[in-house]
N, C-alpha and C positions, 0 to 999 in steps of 0.2 A: 485153723486149720486149712493146710496149703493142699489144695485140688489143681487139675491137671488138666487142658483139655487142646485136642486137634479137632480143628478147623478148619474148613477149606470151600471156596465161594468160586462161582462165576460170575467173574466179574463181567455184568453186557459191558459197560461204561469204555473197557477197554481191551472188549473183546479177550479176554485172555482169564487166566483164573489166580485166585490167591487159598494155601495153604502157612496158617499158623499153628507152632505151638502155644498153648498161652499157660503160664501158672499163675495163681490166687496167691495170694498167701496172707489173711489179714484182711484191714487193707491197704494192699500194697499189688501191682500185677506185674511179672515180668514175661513178656512175649520172644520168639524169634517167626521170624516170618520169611516167606519168596514166594512172589509172582513173575505175573507174565503176561504181557500185555500186545499187544498188534497196532493200537491206537491211541498218540496221534501219528507213534512211526513201531517199529515193532522194541521191545522192549525187555528187559528184564528187571528186577530188585528185588533186590538181598536188605531184611532191617531186624536188629537190637532194639527191642523197647526197655526202659525200667520206670517206674514209678516210688513214689515214695511214699508214708501213709497218707494218708484219703485220696488215693492214686492219682495222684496231681502228680507229674513229669519229670523225673530226675533228665531223663538220657532218651534220645535215637539217634540209632546210626544206622546211613540208608547208605547201601549203594547199587547205581543202576548203570545200566549196560544196553548201551544201543550199535548196533553194527559199526558206528564210528569215535565211539569216543568211552569212556569208564570216567562217571560220577563219582564220590562221597562228601557225605556231609557229617559232622556230627554236632547234633543237635542237643546245645548245653541250656537247664531250668536252673538258677541255683537256688532255690527254696523259696523266695525272696521278691519273685517276679522279675528278676532278669536273665537274661538270654544270651546264651554268645552261638555262633553260628563258627565250627572249625577258629576257635576260637579269638572272634572279629565279636565287639557286640553289637544286639539288636533293638536299638531300643526303640523302634515300632511296633514291638510285641510285648513290651515293659509289663506286666503286672498281668500277662497270659499265665494261666496253671496249664494245658494241657500243649500240647503239639496235634498236628489233624494229618495225616502222611496221605496226600491225594489220591484219589482213588485207592483208597487199603480203609473196607470195610472194619474193619478191628478199633480205631481211632475214635469211633464216636462213642468206645464203650466207657472211657474213663472219666468225665465230668456224667452221664446216664447214673455208672455206678456211685459217686459224689452224692449224689441230690439224692439218688433211690426211683428215678424220673421213672422205671420200667417199671416203678411199684404203686407208685405213690401218685396225689397232682402237685405240682406244681408248674413252673414257667420257669427255667433260665437262660439267659442272656450272656458268652462269655464274649469271653477276646481268646482264641485262639493263634499258634505263633503257625498258617497252616506252609504246606510243605509241594511244592508239585512235582509231579511224577513228567516225563523223566529228569528235568533241567533241576531241581534240588533248589530249585528258589525260595525262600522264606518270602511270607507275606503275614501283615496282617488279615486275620479274618473272623470278622463279629458273626457268633452262631445262635441259636436260638434253640432250646431242647425245650420240650411239653408233652406232657403226660395227657394222654388221649383213653387210656384204659387197660385193663391187663388180662392175660387172659395162662392158666398153668403157672404158676411163678415168676411169669416172664410179661410184658405188655406191649402195649404198642404210644410211640413217640415221634410227635411233628419235627423232623429236622429243616430249619427252618438258616438260609445262607442268601442274603440280597433279593434277588425274585424268584430264587430256588426256591423249593418245598420238597418233604418229603417224606410220609408217614412208616416210619422202620415199624417193623415186627422184631422182636429182643426178645433173648430166652430167660432164666430166671439163673441164667451170672450176667446181663447186658450182652450177651454178644450177638449180634444182627444176624437175623435169621432171612428175613426179607429186608430188602432196602431199593424200594422202587427206582429204576431207569440207571442204578449203581451194582448192587450184587443180592444174589442169592445165595443162600446157604446151602451147600451139595449131600445130604444123605449118604452115609457109609450103607454101603450091604451087607 
């Protein structure tokens, strides 16, 4: 069954906003999003994200614009653990299943959905292909997601990476409702 959602977040970490159009189709996700931020400098971001079965990232296309420069990135996953950035191999993120676009609450969704962590007990550690914004550098990031409880079909999941920890509130679709220190979803009027 295919469902579509439009979500907007107040992204406190960048002093900006993000809106994404998300399509769920079975065990896949497609999204288009745009964000504007002012920290670390004024920037715009537009992205397209496609996953394969099991919500495994297949491709992330990103464009960032600052007053001085426009950057683009095409990040691809071959489905077997290999990654490329603009066609160049990224051996440092080999084995990762997901991308994580910096300051983007949407990209927390894939590992949560794959393992049902917003609905059921469990803890999982992931290697992610983390993309910083606005420079679009790709780096490995080890992240842990831990189920803390459920409510109204959604749940609470602890995100941890290095010394950073935050307890995320997620809806029934695994989308972030509240990510303390990063973003809070705005509700339509």
